[in-house]
DSSP file (Angstrom, degrees, kcal/mol; ACC not computed):
  #  RESIDUE AA STRUCTURE BP1 BP2  ACC     N-H-->O    O-->H-N    N-H-->O    O-->H-N    TCO  KAPPA ALPHA  PHI   PSI    X-CA   Y-CA   Z-CA
    1    1 A F     >        0   0    0      0, 0.0     4,-1.8     0, 0.0     5,-0.2   0.000 360.0 360.0 360.0 -48.9    0.0    0.0    0.0
    2    2 A D  H  >  +     0   0    0      1,-0.2     4,-1.9     2,-0.2     5,-0.2   0.879 360.0  55.8 -60.9 -37.7    2.7    2.5    1.0
    3    3 A E  H  > S+     0   0    0      1,-0.2     4,-2.0     2,-0.2    -1,-0.2   0.920 107.4  48.5 -60.4 -43.3    4.6    1.8   -2.2
    4    4 A S  H  > S+     0   0    0      1,-0.2     4,-2.7     2,-0.2    -1,-0.2   0.830 107.2  56.4 -68.6 -30.2    1.5    2.7   -4.3
    5    5 A M  H  X S+     0   0    0     -4,-1.8     4,-2.5     2,-0.2    -1,-0.2   0.889 106.6  49.6 -67.2 -38.1    1.0    5.9   -2.3
    6    6 A I  H  X S+     0   0    0     -4,-1.9     4,-1.9     2,-0.2    -2,-0.2   0.925 112.7  46.9 -65.7 -43.4    4.6    7.0   -3.2
    7    7 A V  H  X S+     0   0    0     -4,-2.0     4,-2.7     2,-0.2    -2,-0.2   0.933 112.6  50.1 -62.9 -45.1    3.9    6.3   -6.9
    8    8 A L  H  X S+     0   0    0     -4,-2.7     4,-2.5     1,-0.2     6,-0.2   0.909 107.5  54.4 -59.0 -43.3    0.6    8.1   -6.7
    9    9 A R  H  X>S+     0   0    0     -4,-2.5     5,-2.0     1,-0.2     4,-0.7   0.910 112.4  43.1 -57.0 -44.6    2.2   11.1   -5.0
   10   10 A H  H  <5S+     0   0    0     -4,-1.9     3,-0.4     3,-0.2    -2,-0.2   0.890 112.7  52.1 -71.1 -39.5    4.8   11.4   -7.9
   11   11 A E  H  <5S+     0   0    0     -4,-2.7    -2,-0.2     1,-0.2    -1,-0.2   0.883 120.3  34.1 -63.7 -37.8    2.2   10.8  -10.6
   12   12 A L  H  <5S-     0   0    0     -4,-2.5    -1,-0.2    -5,-0.2    -2,-0.2   0.403 104.9-124.8-100.1   1.8   -0.1   13.5   -9.3
   13   13 A C  T  <5 +     0   0    0     -4,-0.7    -3,-0.2    -3,-0.4    -4,-0.1   0.890  53.8 160.4  56.3  42.9    2.7   15.9   -8.0
   14   14 A W      < -     0   0    0     -5,-2.0    -1,-0.2    -6,-0.2     2,-0.1  -0.662  42.6-114.2 -92.4 148.8    1.2   15.9   -4.5
   15   15 A P    >   -     0   0    0      0, 0.0     3,-1.6     0, 0.0     4,-0.2  -0.440  32.5-109.4 -73.2 158.9    3.1   16.9   -1.4
   16   16 A M  G >  S+     0   0    0      1,-0.3     3,-2.2    97,-0.2     4,-0.4   0.838 114.6  68.2 -60.7 -33.1    3.6   14.1    1.1
   17   17 A R  G >  S+     0   0    0      1,-0.3     3,-0.6     2,-0.2    -1,-0.3   0.777  93.7  60.8 -59.2 -23.8    1.2   15.7    3.6
   18   18 A D  G <  S+     0   0    0     -3,-1.6    -1,-0.3     1,-0.2    -2,-0.2   0.527 105.3  45.7 -82.4  -4.8   -1.6   14.9    1.1
   19   19 A I  G <  S+     0   0    0     -3,-2.2    -1,-0.2    -4,-0.2    -2,-0.2   0.307  80.3 121.2-118.4   8.9   -0.9   11.1    1.3
   20   20 A I    <   +     0   0    0     -3,-0.6     2,-0.3    -4,-0.4    66,-0.0  -0.492  37.6 173.4 -70.1 141.6   -0.6   10.7    5.1
   21   21 A Y        -     0   0    0     -2,-0.2    69,-0.2   107,-0.0   107,-0.1  -0.933  35.2-117.7-141.6 163.6   -3.1    8.2    6.5
   22   22 A L        -     0   0    0    105,-0.5    65,-0.1    -2,-0.3     2,-0.1  -0.944  39.6-117.6-104.1 120.6   -3.9    6.6    9.8
   23   23 A P        +     0   0    0      0, 0.0     2,-0.3     0, 0.0     3,-0.1  -0.335  42.2 173.1 -60.5 131.7   -3.6    2.8    9.5
   24   24 A K        +     0   0    0      1,-0.1    -2,-0.0    -2,-0.1    -3,-0.0  -0.983  54.2   5.4-138.2 148.7   -6.9    1.0   10.2
   25   25 A N  S    S+     0   0    0     -2,-0.3     2,-0.7     1,-0.2    -1,-0.1   0.851  73.4 171.5  50.2  45.0   -8.0   -2.6    9.9
   26   26 A I        +     0   0    0      1,-0.2    -1,-0.2    -3,-0.1     3,-0.1  -0.773   4.7 175.0 -89.4 119.6   -4.6   -3.9    9.1
   27   27 A A        -     0   0    0     -2,-0.7     2,-0.3     1,-0.3    -1,-0.2   0.815  53.7 -12.3 -87.9 -98.4   -4.7   -7.7    9.1
   28   28 A R        -     0   0    0      0, 0.0     2,-0.6     0, 0.0    -1,-0.3  -0.814  65.5-118.5-111.2 147.7   -1.6   -9.5    8.0
   29   29 A H        -     0   0    0     -2,-0.3     2,-0.4    -3,-0.1    -3,-0.0  -0.756  28.1-168.2 -88.5 121.0    1.4   -8.1    6.3
   30   30 A Y        -     0   0    0     -2,-0.6     2,-0.7    11,-0.0    11,-0.1  -0.906  19.7-129.4-106.1 137.0    2.0   -9.6    2.9
   31   31 A A        -     0   0    0     -2,-0.4     2,-0.4     9,-0.3    -2,-0.0  -0.762  21.4-161.3 -88.2 119.9    5.3   -8.9    1.1
   32   32 A Y        -     0   0    0     -2,-0.7     2,-0.4     2,-0.0     3,-0.0  -0.778  10.6-163.8 -97.6 146.8    4.8   -7.7   -2.4
   33   33 A S        -     0   0    0     -2,-0.4    33,-0.1     5,-0.1     7,-0.1  -0.974  32.9-150.6-136.1 144.6    7.7   -7.9   -4.7
   34   34 A S  S    S+     0   0    0     -2,-0.4     2,-0.9    32,-0.1    -1,-0.1   0.580  83.9  91.6 -81.8 -10.6    8.8   -6.5   -8.0
   35   35 A N    >   -     0   0    0      1,-0.2     3,-1.6     2,-0.0    -2,-0.1  -0.760  64.0-164.0 -88.5 105.0   10.7   -9.7   -8.5
   36   36 A K  T 3  S+     0   0    0     -2,-0.9    -1,-0.2     1,-0.3     4,-0.1   0.756  84.1  63.6 -63.0 -25.8    8.3  -12.1  -10.3
   37   37 A S  T 3  S+     0   0    0     -3,-0.1     2,-0.5     2,-0.1    -1,-0.3   0.701  82.0  93.7 -74.6 -16.4   10.4  -15.1   -9.5
   38   38 A A  S <  S-     0   0    0     -3,-1.6     2,-0.7     1,-0.0    -5,-0.1  -0.654  77.2-135.7 -79.1 122.2    9.8  -14.7   -5.7
   39   39 A L        -     0   0    0     -2,-0.5    -2,-0.1     1,-0.2    -1,-0.0  -0.693  24.9-177.6 -77.9 116.8    6.8  -16.7   -4.6
   40   40 A I        +     0   0    0     -2,-0.7    -9,-0.3     1,-0.3    -1,-0.2   0.898  65.1  18.2 -87.4 -44.5    4.9  -14.3   -2.4
   41   41 A D    >   -     0   0    0      1,-0.1     3,-2.3   -11,-0.1    -1,-0.3  -0.997  66.7-136.5-133.0 131.5    2.0  -16.3   -1.1
   42   42 A P  T 3  S+     0   0    0      0, 0.0     3,-0.4     0, 0.0     4,-0.3   0.713 106.4  60.0 -61.9 -17.2    1.9  -20.2   -1.2
   43   43 A R  T 3> S+     0   0    0      1,-0.2     4,-2.7     2,-0.1     5,-0.2   0.408  75.6  99.7 -88.0   3.7   -1.8  -19.9   -2.4
   44   44 A E  H <> S+     0   0    0     -3,-2.3     4,-2.5     1,-0.2    -1,-0.2   0.901  80.5  48.9 -58.6 -45.0   -0.7  -18.0   -5.5
   45   45 A H  H  > S+     0   0    0     -3,-0.4     4,-2.1    -4,-0.3    -1,-0.2   0.915 112.4  48.6 -62.7 -43.5   -0.8  -21.0   -7.8
   46   46 A T  H  > S+     0   0    0     -4,-0.3     4,-2.3     1,-0.2    -2,-0.2   0.920 111.8  49.6 -62.3 -44.2   -4.3  -21.9   -6.5
   47   47 A Y  H  X S+     0   0    0     -4,-2.7     4,-2.9     1,-0.2     8,-0.2   0.909 108.5  52.8 -62.0 -42.9   -5.5  -18.4   -7.0
   48   48 A N  H  < S+     0   0    0     -4,-2.5    -1,-0.2     1,-0.2    -2,-0.2   0.910 112.9  44.2 -59.2 -43.2   -4.1  -18.3  -10.5
   49   49 A N  H  < S+     0   0    0     -4,-2.1     3,-0.4    -5,-0.2    -1,-0.2   0.855 117.0  45.7 -70.5 -34.8   -6.0  -21.5  -11.4
   50   50 A F  H  < S+     0   0    0     -4,-2.3    -2,-0.2     1,-0.2     2,-0.2   0.881 131.3  15.1 -77.2 -40.2   -9.2  -20.3   -9.7
   51   51 A S     X  +     0   0    0     -4,-2.9     4,-2.6    -5,-0.2    -1,-0.2  -0.579  66.3 166.3-139.5  72.0   -9.4  -16.8  -11.1
   52   52 A T  H  > S+     0   0    0     -3,-0.4     4,-2.6     1,-0.2     5,-0.2   0.868  78.1  52.1 -58.2 -41.7   -7.0  -16.4  -14.0
   53   53 A V  H  > S+     0   0    0      2,-0.2     4,-2.6     1,-0.2    -1,-0.2   0.944 112.6  44.5 -64.1 -47.6   -8.5  -13.1  -15.2
   54   54 A D  H  > S+     0   0    0      1,-0.2     4,-2.9     2,-0.2    -1,-0.2   0.910 113.2  52.4 -61.3 -41.5   -8.2  -11.5  -11.8
   55   55 A Y  H  X S+     0   0    0     -4,-2.6     4,-2.4    -8,-0.2    -2,-0.2   0.922 111.9  44.6 -61.4 -45.7   -4.7  -12.9  -11.4
   56   56 A R  H  X S+     0   0    0     -4,-2.6     4,-2.4     2,-0.2    -1,-0.2   0.891 112.4  52.1 -67.1 -39.5   -3.5  -11.5  -14.7
   57   57 A L  H  X S+     0   0    0     -4,-2.6     4,-2.2    -5,-0.2     5,-0.2   0.941 111.1  47.4 -61.5 -47.4   -5.2   -8.1  -14.0
   58   58 A F  H  X S+     0   0    0     -4,-2.9     4,-2.8     1,-0.2     5,-0.2   0.937 112.3  49.7 -58.6 -47.2   -3.4   -7.9  -10.6
   59   59 A N  H  X S+     0   0    0     -4,-2.4     4,-2.6     1,-0.2    -1,-0.2   0.882 108.7  53.0 -62.2 -38.7   -0.1   -8.9  -12.2
   60   60 A T  H  X S+     0   0    0     -4,-2.4     4,-2.0     2,-0.2    -1,-0.2   0.950 114.9  40.2 -61.0 -48.9   -0.4   -6.3  -14.9
   61   61 A F  H  X S+     0   0    0     -4,-2.2     4,-2.5     2,-0.2    -2,-0.2   0.853 113.8  54.0 -71.4 -33.2   -1.1   -3.5  -12.5
   62   62 A N  H  X S+     0   0    0     -4,-2.8     4,-2.2    -5,-0.2    -1,-0.2   0.913 109.3  48.2 -65.5 -41.8    1.5   -4.8  -10.1
   63   63 A Q  H  X S+     0   0    0     -4,-2.6     4,-2.2    -5,-0.2    -2,-0.2   0.910 111.4  50.6 -63.6 -41.5    4.2   -4.7  -12.8
   64   64 A T  H  X S+     0   0    0     -4,-2.0     4,-2.5    -5,-0.2     5,-0.2   0.919 108.7  52.6 -61.5 -43.9    3.1   -1.2  -13.8
   65   65 A L  H  X S+     0   0    0     -4,-2.5     4,-2.5     1,-0.2    -2,-0.2   0.936 112.0  44.4 -56.5 -48.4    3.4   -0.1  -10.2
   66   66 A W  H  X S+     0   0    0     -4,-2.2     4,-1.9     2,-0.2    -1,-0.2   0.809 110.7  54.2 -72.1 -28.9    7.0   -1.5   -9.9
   67   67 A Q  H  X S+     0   0    0     -4,-2.2     4,-0.6     2,-0.2    -1,-0.2   0.934 112.5  43.9 -65.4 -44.7    8.0    0.0  -13.3
   68   68 A K  H >< S+     0   0    0     -4,-2.5     3,-0.8     1,-0.2     4,-0.4   0.887 112.0  53.0 -67.2 -38.8    6.8    3.4  -12.1
   69   69 A A  H >< S+     0   0    0     -4,-2.5     3,-1.5     1,-0.2    -1,-0.2   0.890 103.9  57.7 -62.2 -38.5    8.5    2.9   -8.7
   70   70 A G  H 3< S+     0   0    0     -4,-1.9    -1,-0.2     1,-0.3    -2,-0.2   0.704 101.3  56.8 -65.5 -19.4   11.7    2.1  -10.5
   71   71 A Q  T << S+     0   0    0     -3,-0.8    -1,-0.3    -4,-0.6    -2,-0.2   0.532  86.9  91.7 -88.3  -7.2   11.6    5.5  -12.2
   72   72 A I  S X  S-     0   0    0     -3,-1.5     3,-1.2    -4,-0.4     2,-0.0  -0.793  82.4-124.7 -91.7 118.1   11.5    7.4   -8.9
   73   73 A P  T 3  S+     0   0    0      0, 0.0     5,-0.1     0, 0.0    -2,-0.1  -0.363  92.0   3.7 -60.9 137.8   15.0    8.3   -7.7
   74   74 A Q  T 3> S+     0   0    0     -4,-0.1     4,-2.5     3,-0.1     5,-0.2   0.853  81.2 163.7  56.4  40.3   15.7    7.0   -4.2
   75   75 A F  H <> S+     0   0    0     -3,-1.2     4,-2.6     1,-0.2     5,-0.2   0.915  71.0  46.4 -54.7 -49.4   12.3    5.3   -4.1
   76   76 A Y  H  > S+     0   0    0      1,-0.2     4,-2.0     2,-0.2    -1,-0.2   0.838 111.6  51.2 -69.1 -31.9   13.2    3.0   -1.1
   77   77 A E  H  > S+     0   0    0      2,-0.2     4,-2.2     1,-0.2    -1,-0.2   0.909 112.5  46.7 -67.9 -41.6   14.7    5.9    0.9
   78   78 A E  H  X S+     0   0    0     -4,-2.5     4,-2.9     2,-0.2    -2,-0.2   0.890 110.0  54.0 -66.0 -38.9   11.5    7.9    0.3
   79   79 A L  H  X S+     0   0    0     -4,-2.6     4,-2.6    -5,-0.2    -2,-0.2   0.915 109.2  47.8 -60.6 -44.1    9.4    4.9    1.2
   80   80 A K  H  X S+     0   0    0     -4,-2.0     4,-2.0     2,-0.2    -2,-0.2   0.927 112.8  48.6 -62.7 -44.8   11.2    4.6    4.5
   81   81 A D  H  X S+     0   0    0     -4,-2.2     4,-2.2     2,-0.2    -2,-0.2   0.916 111.4  50.3 -60.7 -44.7   10.8    8.3    5.2
   82   82 A Y  H  X S+     0   0    0     -4,-2.9     4,-2.8     1,-0.2     5,-0.2   0.918 109.3  50.5 -60.7 -45.3    7.1    8.1    4.3
   83   83 A R  H  X S+     0   0    0     -4,-2.6     4,-2.4     1,-0.2    -1,-0.2   0.870 109.1  52.3 -63.5 -35.1    6.6    5.2    6.7
   84   84 A D  H  X S+     0   0    0     -4,-2.0     4,-2.8     2,-0.2    -1,-0.2   0.923 110.4  47.7 -63.8 -44.0    8.3    7.1    9.4
   85   85 A V  H  X S+     0   0    0     -4,-2.2     4,-2.6     2,-0.2    -2,-0.2   0.926 113.3  47.6 -63.4 -45.3    6.0   10.1    8.9
   86   86 A V  H  X S+     0   0    0     -4,-2.8     4,-2.6     2,-0.2    -1,-0.2   0.909 113.2  49.2 -61.8 -42.5    2.9    7.9    8.9
   87   87 A S  H  X S+     0   0    0     -4,-2.4     4,-2.6    -5,-0.2     5,-0.2   0.931 112.3  46.5 -64.0 -46.8    4.1    6.1   12.0
   88   88 A Q  H  X S+     0   0    0     -4,-2.8     4,-2.5     1,-0.2    -2,-0.2   0.927 114.6  47.9 -60.4 -45.1    4.8    9.4   13.8
   89   89 A S  H  X S+     0   0    0     -4,-2.6     4,-2.8    -5,-0.2    -2,-0.2   0.910 111.7  50.0 -63.0 -43.1    1.4   10.8   12.8
   90   90 A S  H  X S+     0   0    0     -4,-2.6     4,-2.3    -5,-0.2    -2,-0.2   0.925 112.0  46.6 -62.9 -46.3   -0.4    7.7   13.8
   91   91 A R  H  X S+     0   0    0     -4,-2.6     4,-2.4     2,-0.2    -2,-0.2   0.923 113.8  49.4 -61.6 -44.1    1.3    7.6   17.3
   92   92 A F  H  X S+     0   0    0     -4,-2.5     4,-2.8    -5,-0.2     5,-0.2   0.931 111.1  48.4 -61.6 -46.3    0.6   11.3   17.8
   93   93 A C  H  X S+     0   0    0     -4,-2.8     4,-1.7     1,-0.2    -1,-0.2   0.875 111.7  49.8 -65.4 -37.2   -3.1   11.0   16.8
   94   94 A E  H  X S+     0   0    0     -4,-2.3     4,-1.4    -5,-0.2    -1,-0.2   0.920 113.1  47.6 -64.1 -43.1   -3.6    8.0   19.1
   95   95 A D  H  X S+     0   0    0     -4,-2.4     4,-1.2     1,-0.2    -2,-0.2   0.915 112.0  48.0 -64.4 -44.0   -2.0    9.9   22.0
   96   96 A I  H  < S+     0   0    0     -4,-2.8    -1,-0.2     1,-0.2    -2,-0.2   0.824 106.3  58.2 -70.2 -29.1   -4.0   13.0   21.4
   97   97 A K  H  < S+     0   0    0     -4,-1.7    -1,-0.2    -5,-0.2    -2,-0.2   0.887 112.9  39.8 -64.6 -38.0   -7.2   11.0   21.2
   98   98 A R  H  < S+     0   0    0     -4,-1.4    -1,-0.2    -3,-0.2    -2,-0.2   0.653 103.8  88.9 -83.6 -17.0   -6.5    9.7   24.7
   99   99 A S     <  -     0   0    0     -4,-1.2    -3,-0.0     2,-0.1    -4,-0.0  -0.468  66.5-147.3 -87.2 151.9   -5.3   13.0   26.1
  100  100 A S  S    S+     0   0    0     -2,-0.2     2,-0.9     1,-0.1    -1,-0.1   0.681  86.4  81.7 -84.4 -19.8   -7.3   15.7   27.7
  101  101 A D    >   +     0   0    0      1,-0.1     3,-0.5     2,-0.0    -2,-0.1  -0.766  53.2 173.2 -88.9 105.3   -4.9   18.3   26.2
  102  102 A K  T 3   +     0   0    0     -2,-0.9    19,-0.5     1,-0.2    -1,-0.1   0.275  62.7  80.3 -95.2  11.0   -6.0   18.8   22.6
  103  103 A T  T 3   +     0   0    0     17,-0.1    -1,-0.2    18,-0.1    -2,-0.0   0.483  61.9 119.7 -96.7  -2.7   -3.6   21.6   22.0
  104  104 A S    <   -     0   0    0     -3,-0.5    17,-0.4    -8,-0.1     2,-0.4  -0.255  45.9-160.0 -62.3 150.2   -0.5   19.5   21.3
  105  105 A V        -     0   0    0     15,-0.1     2,-0.6    16,-0.1    15,-0.2  -0.999  11.2-143.8-134.7 135.3    1.1   19.8   18.0
  106  106 A L  E     -A  119   0A   0     13,-3.1    13,-2.7    -2,-0.4     2,-0.6  -0.883  14.7-159.1 -97.1 123.7    3.4   17.3   16.2
  107  107 A S  E     -A  118   0A   0     -2,-0.6     2,-0.6    11,-0.2    11,-0.2  -0.917   2.2-161.7-104.3 120.7    6.2   19.1   14.2
  108  108 A I  E     -A  117   0A   0      9,-3.4     9,-2.3    -2,-0.6     3,-0.1  -0.905  21.2-126.7-104.2 121.5    7.7   16.9   11.5
  109  109 A V        -     0   0    0     -2,-0.6     5,-0.1     7,-0.2     9,-0.0  -0.349  29.7 -98.4 -70.2 143.2   11.0   18.2   10.4
  110  110 A Q        -     0   0    0     -2,-0.1     2,-0.2     2,-0.1     5,-0.2  -0.256  46.1-174.6 -57.0 144.0   11.6   18.8    6.7
  111  111 A S        -     0   0    0      3,-2.5     3,-0.3    -3,-0.1    -1,-0.1  -0.729  44.9 -88.5-129.4-176.8   13.4   16.0    4.9
  112  112 A E  S    S+     0   0    0     -2,-0.2     3,-0.1     1,-0.2   -34,-0.1   0.751 127.7  40.5 -62.2 -24.2   14.8   15.4    1.4
  113  113 A F  S    S+     0   0    0      1,-0.2     2,-0.3   -36,-0.1   -97,-0.2   0.540 120.2  24.6-107.8 -10.0   11.4   14.0    0.5
  114  114 A H  S    S-     0   0    0     -3,-0.3    -3,-2.5   -99,-0.1    -1,-0.2  -0.993  72.3-108.8-154.0 159.5    8.9   16.3    2.1
  115  115 A E        -     0   0    0     -2,-0.3     2,-0.1    -5,-0.2    -2,-0.1  -0.314  55.7 -77.6 -78.1 166.9    8.4   19.8    3.5
  116  116 A A        -     0   0    0     -6,-0.1     2,-0.3    -2,-0.1    -7,-0.2  -0.420  57.6-166.8 -63.8 143.6    8.1   20.5    7.2
  117  117 A M  E     -A  108   0A   0     -9,-2.3    -9,-3.4    -3,-0.1     2,-0.4  -0.958  18.4-153.0-135.4 151.7    4.7   19.6    8.5
  118  118 A T  E     -A  107   0A   0     -2,-0.3     2,-0.5   -11,-0.2   -11,-0.2  -0.992   8.7-163.6-123.6 137.6    2.6   20.1   11.6
  119  119 A I  E     +A  106   0A   0    -13,-2.7   -13,-3.1    -2,-0.4     2,-0.2  -0.978  17.3 166.0-119.0 125.8   -0.1   17.7   12.8
  120  120 A D     >  -     0   0    0     -2,-0.5     4,-2.2   -15,-0.2     3,-0.3  -0.643  54.3 -80.1-126.3-173.0   -2.7   18.9   15.3
  121  121 A E  H  > S+     0   0    0    -19,-0.5     4,-2.5   -17,-0.4     5,-0.2   0.868 126.2  55.9 -60.9 -37.0   -6.0   17.6   16.6
  122  122 A S  H  > S+     0   0    0      1,-0.2     4,-2.1     2,-0.2    -1,-0.2   0.891 108.2  48.1 -64.6 -37.6   -7.9   18.9   13.5
  123  123 A V  H  > S+     0   0    0     -3,-0.3     4,-2.7     2,-0.2    -1,-0.2   0.925 111.5  50.6 -65.8 -43.8   -5.6   17.0   11.2
  124  124 A C  H  X S+     0   0    0     -4,-2.2     4,-1.7     1,-0.2    -2,-0.2   0.893 108.7  52.3 -60.8 -40.0   -6.1   13.8   13.3
  125  125 A T  H  X S+     0   0    0     -4,-2.5     4,-0.8     2,-0.2    -1,-0.2   0.928 111.0  46.5 -62.7 -45.4   -9.8   14.3   13.2
  126  126 A R  H >< S+     0   0    0     -4,-2.1     3,-0.7     1,-0.2    -2,-0.2   0.913 112.9  49.5 -62.9 -42.1   -9.8   14.5    9.4
  127  127 A L  H 3< S+     0   0    0     -4,-2.7  -105,-0.5     1,-0.2    -1,-0.2   0.782 109.1  53.8 -68.1 -25.4   -7.5   11.5    9.1
  128  128 A S  H 3< S+     0   0    0     -4,-1.7    -1,-0.2    -5,-0.2    -2,-0.2   0.634  83.3 112.1 -84.1 -14.9   -9.8    9.5   11.4
  129  129 A R  S << S-     0   0    0     -4,-0.8     2,-0.1    -3,-0.7    -3,-0.0  -0.232  71.6-116.9 -60.2 144.0  -12.9   10.1    9.4
  130  130 A N     >  -     0   0    0      1,-0.1     4,-2.0     4,-0.0     5,-0.2  -0.434  29.5-107.1 -77.2 162.8  -14.4    7.2    7.6
  131  131 A V  H  > S+     0   0    0      1,-0.2     4,-2.6     2,-0.2     5,-0.2   0.883 115.8  52.0 -61.0 -43.7  -14.6    7.3    3.8
  132  132 A L  H  > S+     0   0    0      1,-0.2     4,-2.4     2,-0.2    -1,-0.2   0.904 109.8  48.8 -64.4 -40.6  -18.3    7.9    3.6
  133  133 A A  H  > S+     0   0    0      1,-0.2     4,-2.1     2,-0.2    -1,-0.2   0.896 112.0  50.4 -63.4 -39.3  -18.3   10.8    6.0
  134  134 A Y  H  X S+     0   0    0     -4,-2.0     4,-2.4     2,-0.2    -2,-0.2   0.911 109.9  49.2 -65.8 -42.8  -15.4   12.3    4.0
  135  135 A I  H  X S+     0   0    0     -4,-2.6     4,-2.7     2,-0.2    -2,-0.2   0.904 109.3  52.8 -63.6 -41.3  -17.2   11.9    0.7
  136  136 A R  H  X S+     0   0    0     -4,-2.4     4,-2.4     1,-0.2    -1,-0.2   0.914 109.8  49.0 -59.7 -42.4  -20.3   13.6    2.2
  137  137 A E  H  X S+     0   0    0     -4,-2.1     4,-2.6     2,-0.2    -2,-0.2   0.923 111.4  48.5 -64.4 -43.3  -18.2   16.6    3.3
  138  138 A L  H  X S+     0   0    0     -4,-2.4     4,-2.5     1,-0.2    -2,-0.2   0.909 111.9  49.6 -62.8 -41.3  -16.5   16.9   -0.1
  139  139 A K  H  X S+     0   0    0     -4,-2.7     4,-2.9     2,-0.2    -1,-0.2   0.911 110.2  50.6 -63.2 -42.3  -20.0   16.8   -1.8
  140  140 A K  H  X S+     0   0    0     -4,-2.4     4,-2.6     2,-0.2    -2,-0.2   0.932 111.3  48.0 -61.3 -46.2  -21.3   19.4    0.6
  141  141 A R  H  X S+     0   0    0     -4,-2.6     4,-2.5     2,-0.2    -1,-0.2   0.909 112.6  49.3 -61.0 -41.4  -18.3   21.7   -0.2
  142  142 A Y  H  X S+     0   0    0     -4,-2.5     4,-2.6     2,-0.2    -2,-0.2   0.938 110.9  49.2 -63.2 -46.7  -18.8   21.1   -3.9
  143  143 A D  H  X S+     0   0    0     -4,-2.9     4,-1.6     1,-0.2    -2,-0.2   0.912 112.4  48.4 -59.4 -43.5  -22.5   21.9   -3.7
  144  144 A E  H  X S+     0   0    0     -4,-2.6     4,-2.3     1,-0.2    -1,-0.2   0.913 113.2  46.7 -63.6 -43.1  -21.8   25.1   -1.7
  145  145 A S  H  X S+     0   0    0     -4,-2.5     4,-2.5     1,-0.2     6,-0.3   0.864 109.0  54.2 -70.4 -34.4  -19.1   26.3   -4.2
  146  146 A S  H  <>S+     0   0    0     -4,-2.6     5,-1.6     1,-0.2     6,-0.5   0.854 112.2  45.0 -68.8 -32.0  -21.3   25.5   -7.2
  147  147 A Q  H  <5S+     0   0    0     -4,-1.6     3,-0.3    -5,-0.2    -2,-0.2   0.906 113.7  49.4 -72.4 -42.6  -24.0   27.7   -5.8
  148  148 A R  H  <5S+     0   0    0     -4,-2.3    -2,-0.2     1,-0.2    -3,-0.2   0.902 123.6  30.3 -64.5 -42.2  -21.6   30.5   -4.8
  149  149 A Y  T  <5S-     0   0    0     -4,-2.5    -1,-0.2    -5,-0.2    -2,-0.2   0.370 103.6-127.1-100.1   4.3  -20.0   30.6   -8.2
  150  150 A K  T   5 +     0   0    0     -4,-0.3    -3,-0.2    -3,-0.3    -4,-0.1   0.901  50.5 158.3  49.6  47.1  -23.1   29.5  -10.1
  151  151 A I  S   <S+     0   0    0     -5,-1.6    -4,-0.1     1,-0.3    -5,-0.1   0.928  81.0  19.4 -63.5 -45.0  -21.1   26.8  -11.8
  152  152 A F  S    S-     0   0    0     -6,-0.5    -1,-0.3     2,-0.0    -2,-0.1  -0.787  93.7-148.8-123.9  85.5  -24.4   25.0  -12.5
  153  153 A P        -     0   0    0      0, 0.0     2,-0.5     0, 0.0    -6,-0.1  -0.245   8.2-133.7 -61.4 140.1  -27.1   27.6  -12.2
  154  154 A V              0   0    0      1,-0.1    -2,-0.0    -7,-0.1    -4,-0.0  -0.818 360.0 360.0 -94.4 128.9  -30.4   26.4  -11.0
  155  155 A E              0   0    0     -2,-0.5    -1,-0.1     0, 0.0     0, 0.0   0.403 360.0 360.0-109.8 360.0  -33.4   27.7  -13.0
C-alpha cells in the first residue's frame, strides 16, 4: 500500500502531507515484490487457477506499479521516510485521542522527500474520518461552491 502511495504522489505531483493516512483494519502483512520469481504467497498457484483473469489483472497493475516505482529516484529511501512520517502521525493521533490536552502539535522536520509539517487535533480528526463521511463533506463543499460561483445555475 505504501509503495503505491509514493507512486501516486509522484504521478499527481502531490506533497507528502496529502498522502498521510492513519492505519486502520490492518490484518496480516504480505510482502509484495517486484521480483516475479519470488513466490509471495503459497496460495498464489491456486488463486491463478481459480481466477486467471483477476490474477492477470493484478499482475499487470503490479508490474506497472513497480515500473513506475523504478523510475522514482531514491524510491526506497522515500518509502522509509514516508513510513516514518505515517508512524509518527499515527502515534501522535492515538496519543491526542486519549489525552485531555487537545492543543498538542506534532512538528515533523523537513526532509529530502517532504516539507516541514505540523499535525494537530484537527488533522487527526480529518484523518480518522471514515470514507463515507469524508465523501459527504466533499460533496457538501462542492454543492456550496457551485451555488456560490453559479457553476451549474439552477433555473
